[in-house]
KOLSE-346266 format. One record per residue: x, y, z of N, C-alpha, C in turn. Coordinates in steps of 0.001 Angstrom, whole numbers, plus 524288, in hexadecimal, padded with zeros to 5 digits. Layout:
<sites>
XYZXYZXYZ;...
</sites>
This chain:
<sites>
B3D6E1999BE8F9BB38E81981CE8EF2B345819AF8E89C7;B34F219A11E8522B329519F29E8122B2D9C19E1BE821D;B299B1A1D2E806BB24E51A14FE80B2B216D19ECEE7D7B;B239419C14E7868B20181989BE7616B2147193BAE7894;B2502191F1E7C66B26F318CF0E7EC2B22A518D08E830C;B21E41925BE85BAB201819302E89CFB18E419133E8955;B1874192E7E8492B12FD192A4E848FB113A18CE6E807D;B14E518B23E7D8EB1464185F0E7CB9B12E218177E80E1;B14921827DE859AB148418056E8B7FB0F9A18170E8DF4;B0C3B185ADE8CD9B088A18826E8FC4B032A1873CE8D06;B03A318765E881FAFF3918714E8557AFDEC18308E813E;AFEF517E27E8368AFE86179D6E80ECAF9A517989E7E89;AF575179B0E7DD0AF1BA17998E7BFAAED0D17EB3E78B6;AEA4A17D4CE7753AE7EF18155E74C6AE5F5186B1E7859;AE81718C9CE7559AE6DB1900CE784DAE23F191EEE76CE;ADF0319307E7AC4ADAAF19829E7AA6AD89A19B2EE7EE2;AD48619E5EE7D76AD25D1A155E8328ACCFB19FFCE85A9;ACEEC1A2F2E89EDACA801A08CE8EAFACAC21A44EE91B9;AC4AB1A5E8E922BAC4BF1A8B2E9768AC3A51A64EE9C03;AC6901A9F0EA00EAC7641A598EA3F1AC5631AA50EA9F2;AC4F81A8C8EAD94AC50C1AB7EEB299AC6FC1A951EB64F;ACCBB1AB29EB655AD01F1AB4CEB95CACE5C1ADD4EC1A8;AD0C91AA27EC4C5ACE771AB31EC9BDAD4371ADFEECC9E;AD4211AFA0ED055AD8941B23BED25AADAA11ABFAED753;ADCB41A876ED449ADE741A45BED55AAE2271A21BED1F5;AE82C1A309ED471AECF71A1B3ECFB1AF10219F1AED3C6;AF37C19CCEED00FAF7D219AFDED1D9AFD9319C0EECEC6;B02B519A9DECE79B065019A97ECD07B096419457ECCFD;B08B4190B6EC920B0AE818CFDEC952B104A18C4FEC8B7;B12AC187BFEC966B178018765EC97FB1BE8188E2EC4DA;B17FE1896BEC0ADB1BA418D91EBC9BB199E1921BEBC3D;B1937194D5EC037B177A19C03EBF6DB133019C3DEBBAB;B0F4619772EBBA1B0A321994BEB6B2B07F719B63EBC16;B02D41A014EBA7FB00721A0C5EBD78AFA1519F23EBC90;AF7A919ABDEBFC7AF2C0199CBEBF03AEE3219A6FEC134;AEB5F19D6AEBEADAE6F719D4BEC152AE20519B66EBF4E;ADD48199FAEC2E6AD9741977EEC354AD43419A10EC101;AD32B198E2EBE4BACF3519BC2EBA8AAC917197D0EB93A;AC675199E0EB61BAC29919707EB4B3AC18D1990CEAEF7;ABFCC19548EACACABC8C19573EA5C3AB7E11944DEA782;AB3CB1980DEA310AAF39195AFEA4F9AAB3C19713EA940;AAD1219AA8EACF2AAD2E19B47EB163AAC7E19689EB6AA;AADBA19213EB50AAADAC18D97EB831AB193188D1EB80F;AB41F189ABEB388AB7FB1858DEB169ABC7F186AEEB316;ABFC1184ADEB963AC4E3186AAEBC42AC9D918563EB8A0;ACC9618929EB630AD19018849EB3F2AD585189D8EB72A;ADAB118A4AEB4AAADFA018D21EB7E8AE27D18EB7EB1CE;AE38F19308EB219AE6DA1967CEAF2EAEAC119847EB007;AEFCA194EAEACA8AF3B119607EADCDAF6E719ADBEAA5F;AFAD019EFCEAC27AFC5F1A269EA856B02901A147EAAE3;B055319F88EA629B0ADC19C21EA55BB0E3B19E7FEA410;B129E19EF0EA47CB185419F30EA146B18211A4A9EA16C;B19E21A797E9CBCB1BDE1ACFBE9BCEB16E11B128E9DD2;B107C1AD5BE9DDCB0BC31B0DBE9D9FB0BE91B191EA3A4;B0EDC1AF35EA7A7B0D4E1B0B0EABE1B0E081B5FCEAE04;B12361B80BEA99EB13271BD5FEACADB10101C16BEAC08;B0A841BFC1EA7B6B058C1C2FEEA87EB01CE1C31CEAA84;B02781BFD9EAE4DAFDA71BD9EEB220AFC301C1B5EB62B;B00431C599EB7FAB00861C9E0EBC24AF97F1CD5CEBBA6;AF9FF1CFABEB5E1AF3CD1D1D5EB641AEE891CD25EB73E;AEF101C857EB62EAEB751C33EEB67CAEB121C2D4EBCD6;AEFF81C3DEEBF2AAF0991C1A2EC3C9AED8E1C6F3EC7C5;AEDD01CB5AEC5ABAEDF81CE0BEC8B7AE7DE1D011EC7BF;AE51D1CF48EC25DADD851CFB1EC361ADCE11CC7FEC4FF;ADEF71C672EC5FBADC5E1C2E5ECA2AADD031C43AECEEE;AE0E01C67CED156AE04F1CA0AED615ADC531CBC6ED78D;ADAA81D14EED33AAD7811D3DBED31DAD2551D1E7ED435;AD0831CCC1ED048ACCB51CB30ED0F2ACAC31CA1EED71D;ACEA61C5DBED93BACFA11C485EDCC6ACEAC1C827EE208;AD14B1CCCDEE394ACF961D0B4EE467AC9E51D32AEE4C6;AC83F1D46FEE0FEAC3A71D6BAEE054ABF1A1D348EE1A9;ABF3D1CDDEEE17BABB1C1CAFCEE2A8ABB141CA79EE99A;AC0901CC5DEEAC7ABF4E1CA03EF0E2ABE5A1CFEDEF348;ABF6F1D382EF12AABDD21D8AFEF34FAB7CC1D8F4EF24C;AB4F61D8D5EEE16AB0651D7BCEEE25AAD4F1D515EF162;AAFDB1D028EF236AAD8F1CBEFEF59AAAE2C1CE85EFABE;AB0E51D11DEFE58AB1D81D2B0F029DAAECF1D88BF048F;AADDA1DA6AEFE0DAAA291E04EEFF4DAA4631DEF8EFFE5;AA3DF1D9E6EFE24A9DF61D756EFEEAA9DCD1D31EF037D;AA09A1D3BFF06E3AA1781D093F0B40AA1861CADCF0A2E;AA1901C9F1F0487AA3611C379F03BBAA8831BFEEF03BD;AA6611BBAEF0568AACF41B937F058AAAF461B947EFEAF;AB5221B891F0056AB7F81B93CEFB22AB5331B4EBEF7BE;AB5FD1B679EF289AB2FD1B39CEED55AB6741AE90EEC5A;AB4AB1A95DEEC17AB84E1A4FBEE9FEABB541A87DEE504;AC0B81A714EE5D9AC4551A7D9EE0D2AC1781A690EDC22;ABFA21A2B4EDB20ABDA21A168ED4E3AB90C1A57FED35D;AB7B01A8B1ED79AAB2BB1AC36ED452AB6101B13DED251;ABB2C1B129ED469ABE4A1B4B1ED23CAC0AF1B47AECDF8;ABF4E1B7F2ECA77ABEF91B660EC456AC2391BAC7EC001;AC5201B8CBEBDEDAC7B31BCE3EBAA2AC7851BB0EEB538;AC4C21BD06EB199AC4531BA84EAB83ACA0C1BADDEA7BD;ACBAD1B7F7EA6A0AD0011B9E2EA2ABACF6B1B5A6E9E00;AD1541B7A8E987EAD0F71B56EE942EAD6441B1FAE93A9;AD7A11AEB4E93A9ADB7E1AB8BE93B0ADBF31A786E8DE6;AE18E1A856E8C93AE2A11A6EBE87B5AE62B1A1C1E899A;AE58A19E2EE8858AEA4919A11E8A08AE812191D7E89B2;AEA1F18F05E8B3AAE9B6189F9E8923AEA29187C3E8DD2;AE5A1183B3E8DF8AE52017F61E92FDAE89217B6BE9327;AEB2E179C8E98B3AEE0517604E9928AECE5171E2E9D2E;AE9CF16ED6E9C3FAEA21169CEEA0CCAED761694EEA4FA;AEB061695DEAA37AEE081676AEAC6BAEC2A16429EB0FE;AEF7115FF7EB145AED2915B3FEB52BAEF5815ACEEBC48;AEB44159C9EBDE5AEC9415AC9EC327AE9651555CEC5CB;AECE91524EECA0CAEC2614E66ECCE2AEA9314F74ED2C9;AE5B714C8CED35FAE33614E11ED827AE67D14B8DEDCEA;AE59014A98EE0BAAE63D14657EE4E1AE58914158EE42A;AE12B14044EE0D2ADEB813A8FEDFBEAE24E138C8EDC60;AE5A213D21ED94FAE78613AE3ED391AE4C413B85ECEC7;AE02413E62ECFE8ADD6F13FC0ECA41ADF9514469EC8F6;ADFFF14423EC3CEAE1D314788EC159ADE4214BD1EBF64;ADD671508AEBE5FADB1515519EBD64ADD621577EEB9DD;AD9041594AEB586ADB0D15BD8EB109AD79F160CFEB200;ADBA01645DEB181AD99116AFAEB140ADCEC16CB6EADD6;ADCE81730BEAC6EADE0D175E1EA939AE10917B65EA9E3;AE3B017C80EA7CBAE86118241EA854AE5EA1847CEA269;AE488188C6EA366AE4BF18DB8E9EF7AE87118E70E9FEC;AEDC218F48E9A74AF28A190EEE9B6CAEFF21972EE97D7;AF1A519B14E9AD9AF24E19FB3E9869AF4A21A2CBE950E;AF4311A3B7E8FABAF7B51A6F7E8C79AF65A1ACD5E8C58;AF17C1AEB7E8B2EAF0D81B1F5E8C01AEBDA1B476E8FC7;AEAD91B817E921AAE5221B96FE94DAAE3A61BF9CE95E2;AE0011BF71E9626ADD651C48AE95E1AD9D91C5A7E9AB5;ADA671C9A7E9DBCAD60B1CAAAE9FF4AD5391D09BEA0FA;AD2671D237EA46EACFE11D87CEA416AD1B41DA8CEAA42;AD3EA1DFA3EA7C3AD4EB1E228EAC9AAD1421E57EEAFBE;AD2D11E7ABEB2B7ACE951E9F5EB599ACBA11EF36EB2BC;ACD181EFEBEAEB7ACAA11F466EAA33AC8281F0DDEA598;AC6C81EB88EA65FAC6071E7C0EA250AC70A1E81AE9D20;ACE581EA70E9D22AD1AA1E98FE995EAD2671E3BBE99A7;AD4BD1E272E9502AD62D1DC4AE93C8ADAE51DCECE94AD;ADE141D96AE9958AE2601D7B3E98AEAE4261D2D0E9636;AE8FC1D26BE934BAEAD01CFAAE91FCAF0271CCE7E92A3;AF1901C801E92D6AF6831C589E94DBAF70D1C055E921A;AFC641BF7DE928DAFE5C1BA05E9078AFEF71BC1AE8C25;AFFED1B65DE8847B01CB1B6C3E8305B00001B31DE7FF6;AFFA01B256E7BCBAFD651AE71E7837B00DE1A8B2E77B6;B00CA1A524E795FB020919F93E786BB05991A055E7403;B0B7D1A0F9E74C5B0F0D19FA4E6EE3B0EEF19AFFE6CF2;B0E6A197D5E6FEFB0DFF191C3E6DEAB0ADC18E92E7088;B06BE18C10E6E28B02A3185FFE7100B052518240E6ED9;B069E17EE7E72A4B09F617B1BE7236B06ED1763DE6E5A;B011F1764CE6EB4AFE1F17362E6B57AF8BC173BBE6C1F;AF6591743EE683AAEFDC1742EE68D1AEC5E170B1E6A6A;AE8A617134E6E86AE5F916CCAE6EC7AE14116BABE6B91;AE128166BEE6A3CADE1E164FBE6594AD8481666FE66E2;AD33C1675EE648EACFE0168C1E6705ACB2F16431E62CE;
</sites>
């Protein structure tokens, strides 16, 4: 599979930048994409997918998310508090990507629409405050959404 072909399948809509706060809750789906929960504007829950050839670059992101979790748990333990809710453990990440809708049917048969943000490039800060950037600009965007 060529990078152009892969990107035409991943980035079917307009690509833009978005500040996201990722939480240390993730999974690998059946296509071996890393899917991480996050929040936009502090309250809107989304899922961010790191897919295709870009999955090879998620190691540092996963390590930072583990650090965020470990730090939050350690601080709570030192203060004698219960562990904080995962949603309160957040890592700010600047993501360039495209939105993709997802439909899920609940037990009653109703479909709900949610969105994945497919990441092409992402940047985060390391322990010293330096910006680390990963991923690559999409080589092909299948079609631009109409505004």
